[in-house]
N, C-alpha and C positions, 0 to 999 in steps of 0.2 A: 801442659795440655790445656787448651782453651775450652771452657765449658760452652755448651750450645746456648745461644741467646734465647732468653725467655720471651714471653709476649711483651710487646712494646707498651709502655705506659701511655696513657692519654696525654696528648700535647697540652701542657699547661697554658700555652698561649691561645689555644682555641677557646671560642666562646662556649658557655654551658650548653646551648642548644646543639652546637656542632658535635660536642663530645657525646651528648645524649643520643643524637641521631646515629653517630657512628657505632654506638654500642648495641643497636637493635638490628638484627639481621633482617627482620621483616620489612624494615624501612628500606634497607638496601635492595630487597627483593622487589618492592614496589617501584623504586627508582629504576631498577633494571628492566622492569616490565614497560614503564613509560619510555625508557630509552630505546628499547627494542621496537615499541610501537611507532615512535617517531622516525626510526630508521626504515620502517616499512615503506615501500614505494607508494602504496595507495594513500597511506596517512600523509606522507610528504606531499603528494600531489594535492590532497585535500587542503592542507594548510597553505598551499601556494595558489589556490584558486578562489578568488573572491566570489565568483559566481556560484561555486559549489557551497561555500560557507553560507551565503545569503539564501540560496535555495534550501539547504538543509535546515537553516534557522526558521525560515517561514514554514516549512513542512512540519517540523517538530512542534513549533508553537501552535500551529493550526490543529494538529492532532491532539495535543495536550489540552487546548482550550475546548475543543469539541467533546472530548471524553470527560472533561471536568465540568461539563455544562450543568449538572445538578448542583454543583457547588458555587459556580460563578455567574450563572444566568440569573437575571433579575426576576424572571417568572418561569413557571413550568407550563409550557403549552399543552401538556397532556392533562392538566388539572382544571376541570371546568370551573372550580371555585375561583381561579385566578384569571379567568377569561370573561370579559364583559363586552357584549355586542354594542353597548352604548359608546364604547371607546374604539369601535371599529373604524378603519380607514383614516386614522389620525396621521398627519404628516410627521416628518422627523422633528426632533425637539427644537432645532434652530430655525425651522420654517414657521410661517404664520399659522397659528392654530395648533401647533405642536405642544406636547406636554413633556416636562423634564423627565418624568419617570419612563417615558418611551423614547429612548435616545434615537432610534432609527424609525420611529413610527410604529403603526400597527397594520395588520392585514384586514381583510374583509370580515374575518371572524373575531376581531378584537384581540388577536394574539400579538404580543410584543415581538417585533421583527428581529431584534438582536437575539432574543431567547430562541426563537424558532430557527434562526440561522445556526446557532450553536448546536441545538438539538438535531436539526436537519443535517448539518455537516457531520455530526457523529454517526447518523444513520447511513449517510452516503459513503463515508470512509469505511464503516463496518461492512457494508455491502461490497465495496470494492476490495477490501482485504480478504474477505471470505471467498468471493468469486475468484480472485487471483490464486488463492491457496488451493481451491478446488481444481481450477484449470491447470495449475502447475503440478499438483500431485498426480492427476490423471495423465497429463502430457509427458512428464518426466518418466513416469513408470512405463508408459507405452514406448517412449522414445528409447530408453535404455534397453528394454527387452528387444525392441526391433533392431537396434544397432548391434547388440551383442550376438543374437542368434542369426540375424540375416536371413537370406533365403526367402521362403514362402511367408514366414512371419513378418519379415521386413516389408515385403511387397504388399501384403494385405493391409498392414497398419498404415503405411505411407500412402496407399491409394485412397483409403478413407480420408486421411488428412488432406490430400490434394483435392479431392472432390469437395470437402467442406470449405476449403480455402477459396474455392471459386464462387461461393455464395457470400454476398455482403454480410458482414458480421451482425449488423443491426437487424437485418431482415431475418436472419437465422434466430437471433435472440427473440424477436417478436413471435416467430413461429413456435419456438419452444415454450415461450411464455403463454401463448394462446392455447397450446395443447395442455399445459399445466392448469390453466384456468378452466378448461373444458372438463378435465378429469375431477377437479375438486368441486364439491357441492357448493351451491350458491351461498349458503349461510356461512361457509368457512373460507371463502375466497379472500376476504380482507385480512383474516388472521394469518393465512399462509402466503400472502402476496409477497412478502419480503423473501421468503424461502424460494418461491418460484423465480423471482428475479435473480437471486444468487445462482440458482441452478441454470437459468438461461444464459447468463453471462459466462459462468464457468465452463459450460459445455461448448460455448462458442470459442473460447480462448485456447483450448487444449492443443490444437494442431501446431500453433507457433512454438509452444514449449516442447512438443514431441519432435519437431524438426531440429531444434537446437540441441536437445538432449541426444538425439540419434547421431547427429554430426560429431558431437564431442565423444560419444561412446565408440564410434568407428575408429577414432584416433587412439583412444585409450586401449581398445581391445587389441591393438597391434603392438603394444609396448611390452617390454621384457617382463615386467613384474606381473602382468596379467597372464602372459604365457607361462611363467613359472608357477603361478597359482593353479593353472590348469594341469600342469605336469604333475604336481604333487597331489592332485585328486580332489581339490576343493570343489564343492558343489557350485553350480552356476549361480544360484541365487545368492550365495555368500560372496562370490567374487563380485557380482554386480553391486551388492549392498555395501561391502566393505572397501573395495578397491576402485570400482568404476564410478559409483555415485558421487563420492566426495570431490572427484576431479571434474565432474560435470556441472556442479552447482554454481561455479563462478559465472559462466555466461548465462545460466538460467536466472541468477539473481538480478543481473542487469535487465533481462527481459521482464522479470517480475516487477521491477521498479517502474518501468515504462508502462507495463500492463496495468498497474494500479491506477495511473492517470486515465487510461483508456476505459477501465472498468467504471470509474466514477462518472466519466462522460456517458457511458452506456446506460448507467442507472438513471442519470438525469434525462437522457433522451427518451428512454422507455417511460419514465414518469411524465415527461412533458407531453408525450403522445397518448397518455392515458392508459398505457399498457404496463405500468410498473406499480410503484407504491401508491396506495389510495390517497386522495387529497386530505383526508382527515389525519393522516400521519405525516408530519413535516419531514421532508427531505429537500435537498437543494433543488432537485428536479420538480417536485410537486409545488414548491414555493414559486419557482419561475413560471410554472404552468398556471397556477392560480393568479399570479400577478399579471400575466399576459392578457388575461380577460379584462383587466382594468387599466391597461397601459394607456389606451387612447382616451380614457376619461380623466386623465390627469393624475392618477395614483401611481406615479412612476416608481416610487420607492419600494413597492411590493415586489417588483421584478428586478430593479436595478441592484439592490444590495445583495440578494442571493446570487445574482449573476456575477457580481464582482467577487464574491467569496469563492464561487465555483471556478472562475477563470484564474484567480490568484493561486488557489490550491493546485489546480491541474498544471499550471505553468511552472510552479515551483517543483512539483514532482517530476515533470518532464525534464527540467534543467538538471535535476539531481540524477536522473536516469542517464542523460547524455554524458554527464561527467563520469559516472560509473563505467559506462561503455568505453570511454577514452582511457580512463585510469587502469582498467583491468585488461586492456588490450595493448600490449607493448608496441605493436605495429602502428598504433595511432598516436603514440606519444611524440 
């Protein structure tokens, strides 16, 4: 009678690292995770798309640089002790009259342009992310409810969305921003300006999210697993939250990525028109607005560098959103 074979001994010909790696199940688990990740269609599409890789790299680096501004920026544009009016309107370091400590020059207030772009980019990205989160939360909630219940609820929500979509987004944002400024006392307007801008952009964006979420919900609501959940008596809110919402998020995330670029542009537009962030608080929009006043006097760098930063960031985010749309939609592959 042959005895059952015991556990195999480590291969003596294998190198020590290989024997050690084979002995740790957690390493095998990590390798299994990365193997599954690379087998994913979206991950595979990403690794095969140079455009997506470049766009994602630019976006991630820009976000990291802006949010790390207190650590990497040469100066703090919010600290009066680091601002000198005597150094105002200096050209970039490589131009005649420039100084090495101000690589991209200074603005009319004596603030270092590189530092203000980093801090301003952080504010613009923060406004964009928060506004998109607000619009997505409101729009997805109303869209899922509208698509799940249908009938009068669906008609009411969608008619409001249709009416709002007929109004240009920037005009509606200016209207909401103006109402917010009228309600807030004069002495508090600058302190609450950023919140008013976020509210204006977020309330402008919700119809797009609602329409996408409603369309996906209408499809999911007819599937067998949702009908089975209804039959066993699960409450509607639990079905929507546990079963419908996770399957709605994929197209919503694509829209959110593209919406981030549009929200950043909206903030810059409002600030450029004098309806957004006050000029004393650096954002990409306020920097372009301030620089525009000096553009024809030869101080081109005050407008040009913030504009380049804005265009580069928005272009990269848009490319990333376009790739996500194609990668997550099998019909477009």
